[in-house]
C-alpha positions as CSV (number, residue, x, y, z in Angstrom):
1,X,-61.7,-93.3,34.1
2,X,-63.5,-93.1,37.5
3,X,-61.1,-95.6,39.0
4,X,-58.1,-93.6,37.8
5,X,-59.5,-90.3,39.2
6,X,-60.2,-92.1,42.5
7,X,-56.7,-93.4,42.6
8,X,-55.2,-90.0,42.0
9,X,-57.3,-88.5,44.7
10,X,-56.3,-91.2,47.1
11,X,-52.6,-90.6,46.3
12,X,-53.0,-86.9,46.9
13,X,-54.7,-87.4,50.2
14,X,-52.0,-89.8,51.4
15,X,-49.1,-87.7,50.3
16,X,-50.1,-84.5,52.1
17,X,-48.5,-81.3,51.2
18,X,-45.4,-79.3,52.2
19,X,-47.4,-76.4,53.6
20,X,-46.5,-75.3,57.1
21,X,-48.8,-73.1,59.1
22,X,-47.2,-69.6,59.6
23,X,-47.8,-69.7,63.3
24,X,-46.0,-73.0,63.6
25,X,-42.6,-71.6,62.8
26,X,-40.4,-68.5,63.6
27,X,-39.4,-66.7,60.4
28,X,-35.7,-65.9,60.7
29,X,-34.9,-62.5,59.2
30,X,-31.2,-62.4,60.0
31,X,-28.5,-64.8,61.4
32,X,-25.2,-63.7,62.9
33,X,-22.0,-65.5,63.9
34,X,-19.3,-64.6,66.3
35,X,-16.2,-66.3,67.6
36,X,-15.9,-66.3,71.4
37,X,-12.7,-67.9,72.6
38,X,-12.9,-71.4,71.1
39,X,-16.7,-71.3,70.8
40,X,-19.1,-70.1,68.1
41,X,-22.0,-67.9,69.1
42,X,-25.0,-67.6,66.9
43,X,-27.6,-64.8,67.0
44,X,-31.0,-65.3,65.4
45,X,-33.3,-62.4,64.6
46,X,-36.8,-63.8,64.1
47,X,-40.4,-62.6,63.8
48,X,-42.5,-63.6,66.8
49,X,-46.1,-63.5,65.6
50,X,-48.9,-63.5,68.2
51,X,-52.7,-62.8,68.0
52,X,-52.1,-59.2,69.1
53,X,-49.0,-58.3,67.0
54,X,-45.7,-59.3,65.6
55,X,-42.3,-58.2,66.6
56,X,-38.7,-58.9,66.0
57,X,-36.8,-60.7,68.7
58,X,-33.2,-61.8,69.1
59,X,-32.0,-65.1,70.7
60,X,-28.4,-66.4,70.9
61,X,-26.8,-69.7,71.5
62,X,-23.2,-70.9,72.1
63,X,-21.3,-74.1,71.4
64,X,-18.0,-75.5,70.4
65,X,-19.3,-75.8,66.8
66,X,-21.8,-73.8,64.8
67,X,-24.1,-76.8,64.8
68,X,-24.0,-77.1,68.6
69,X,-24.6,-73.4,68.9
70,X,-27.7,-73.7,66.7
71,X,-29.0,-76.6,68.8
72,X,-28.6,-74.5,71.9
73,X,-30.8,-71.9,70.2
74,X,-33.4,-74.5,69.2
75,X,-33.7,-75.6,72.8
76,X,-34.6,-72.0,73.8
77,X,-37.4,-71.7,71.1
78,X,-40.8,-73.2,71.3
79,X,-41.2,-73.2,67.5
80,X,-38.9,-74.4,64.7
81,X,-36.9,-71.6,63.0
82,X,-37.5,-71.2,59.3
83,X,-34.5,-69.7,57.3
84,X,-36.2,-69.5,53.9
85,X,-36.8,-65.7,54.3
86,X,-33.5,-64.8,56.0
87,X,-32.3,-61.5,54.4
88,X,-28.9,-61.1,56.1
89,X,-25.9,-63.0,57.4
90,X,-23.6,-61.1,59.7
91,X,-20.2,-62.4,60.8
92,X,-17.9,-61.0,63.4
93,X,-15.1,-59.0,61.9
94,X,-12.5,-61.1,63.9
95,X,-13.8,-64.6,63.0
96,X,-11.1,-67.0,61.8
97,X,-11.3,-68.3,58.2
98,X,-12.0,-72.0,59.2
99,X,-15.0,-70.9,61.3
100,X,-16.2,-68.7,58.5
101,X,-16.2,-71.7,56.1
102,X,-18.1,-73.7,58.7
103,X,-20.8,-71.2,59.4
104,X,-21.4,-70.5,55.6
105,X,-21.7,-74.3,55.1
106,X,-24.3,-74.3,57.9
107,X,-26.2,-71.4,56.2
108,X,-26.4,-73.5,53.0
109,X,-27.6,-76.6,55.0
110,X,-30.3,-74.4,56.6
111,X,-31.6,-73.4,53.1
112,X,-30.6,-69.8,53.5
113,X,-30.8,-68.3,50.0
114,X,-27.5,-68.3,48.2
115,X,-28.2,-64.6,47.2
116,X,-28.4,-63.5,50.9
117,X,-25.9,-60.7,51.5
118,X,-23.2,-60.9,54.1
119,X,-21.9,-58.1,56.3
120,X,-19.3,-57.9,59.1
121,X,-19.9,-56.3,62.5
122,X,-18.3,-56.2,65.9
123,X,-21.5,-56.0,67.9
124,X,-24.0,-58.3,66.2
125,X,-26.5,-58.6,69.0
126,X,-26.7,-54.8,69.3
127,X,-27.1,-54.5,65.5
128,X,-29.9,-57.0,65.4
129,X,-31.7,-55.2,68.3
130,X,-31.7,-52.0,66.3
131,X,-32.7,-53.0,62.8
132,X,-34.3,-55.9,60.9
133,X,-32.2,-58.0,58.5
134,X,-33.9,-56.4,55.5
135,X,-33.2,-52.9,56.8
136,X,-29.5,-53.6,57.2
137,X,-29.4,-55.2,53.8
138,X,-31.0,-52.1,52.3
139,X,-28.5,-49.9,54.1
140,X,-25.6,-51.8,52.6
141,X,-27.1,-51.6,49.1
142,X,-27.5,-47.8,49.5
143,X,-23.8,-47.5,50.4
144,X,-22.4,-50.1,47.9
145,X,-21.1,-47.8,45.3
146,X,-19.8,-45.3,47.7
147,X,-17.6,-47.8,49.5
148,X,-16.8,-49.8,46.4
149,X,-18.2,-53.2,47.3
150,X,-21.0,-53.3,44.7
151,X,-23.4,-56.2,45.1
152,X,-20.6,-58.8,45.4
153,X,-21.4,-59.9,49.0
154,X,-23.9,-62.7,48.4
155,X,-23.5,-66.0,50.2
156,X,-22.5,-68.0,47.1
157,X,-19.9,-65.3,46.1
158,X,-18.2,-65.5,49.5
159,X,-18.3,-69.3,49.4
160,X,-16.7,-69.1,46.0
161,X,-14.0,-66.6,47.2
162,X,-13.2,-69.0,50.0
163,X,-12.6,-71.8,47.5
164,X,-10.8,-70.1,44.6
165,X,-9.6,-66.7,45.8
166,X,-7.2,-67.9,48.5
167,X,-9.8,-67.1,51.1
168,X,-9.6,-63.3,50.5
169,X,-12.8,-61.2,50.3
170,X,-14.2,-58.1,51.8
171,X,-17.6,-57.3,53.4
172,X,-19.3,-54.1,54.4
173,X,-18.5,-53.2,58.0
174,X,-21.6,-52.2,59.9
175,X,-21.5,-50.4,63.3
176,X,-24.4,-50.3,65.7
177,X,-22.9,-47.5,67.9
178,X,-25.0,-44.5,69.0
179,X,-28.2,-46.6,68.4
180,X,-27.9,-46.1,64.6
181,X,-26.7,-48.8,62.1
182,X,-24.1,-47.3,59.9
183,X,-21.7,-48.6,57.2
184,X,-18.2,-47.7,58.2
185,X,-16.4,-49.1,55.2
186,X,-14.9,-52.4,54.2
187,X,-13.7,-55.2,56.4
188,X,-11.0,-57.4,54.6
189,X,-10.8,-61.1,55.3
190,X,-7.6,-62.9,54.5
191,X,-6.0,-66.3,54.9
192,X,-5.4,-66.2,58.6
193,X,-7.8,-64.0,60.5
194,X,-10.5,-61.6,59.6
């Protein structure tokens, strides 16, 4: 019995654990995607925790693919971004369908929750500078019934629409004008362009 207990303790010591120190990563609260000419631009809103305080910051990266844009961001950060608490995905209202599919696949690979809501916006960087991902998400939930989009804007629902609904779906359109995030209505995405 003692040998078995010793063996189990040795295996636990050797295997380690999956715990990551909170100060070793940046917690991403929102991620946004925009199409700029032939490139993809990504905006990350993350929590920067220091000994004195914590604050939201926004960083962007650009590349010919979503993956290269994300790598551009990673070179600018001194900690690894963690996407497990991401509460919002924003896509530019003019993003082509093929790029939307790519960025949503990237979100899945980054372990963004499949229940994370999506919104569309024309000025993602301004939007992220004004409000946190969770505040924008709450704003869309408050306006859901008024604008008729319900709660049908989660990542997995949009991915499903891209596969089986001929690529047609709608997202709440958020504006950051006048230093106030506001739901303007719905942005419809079709087969060609958003």
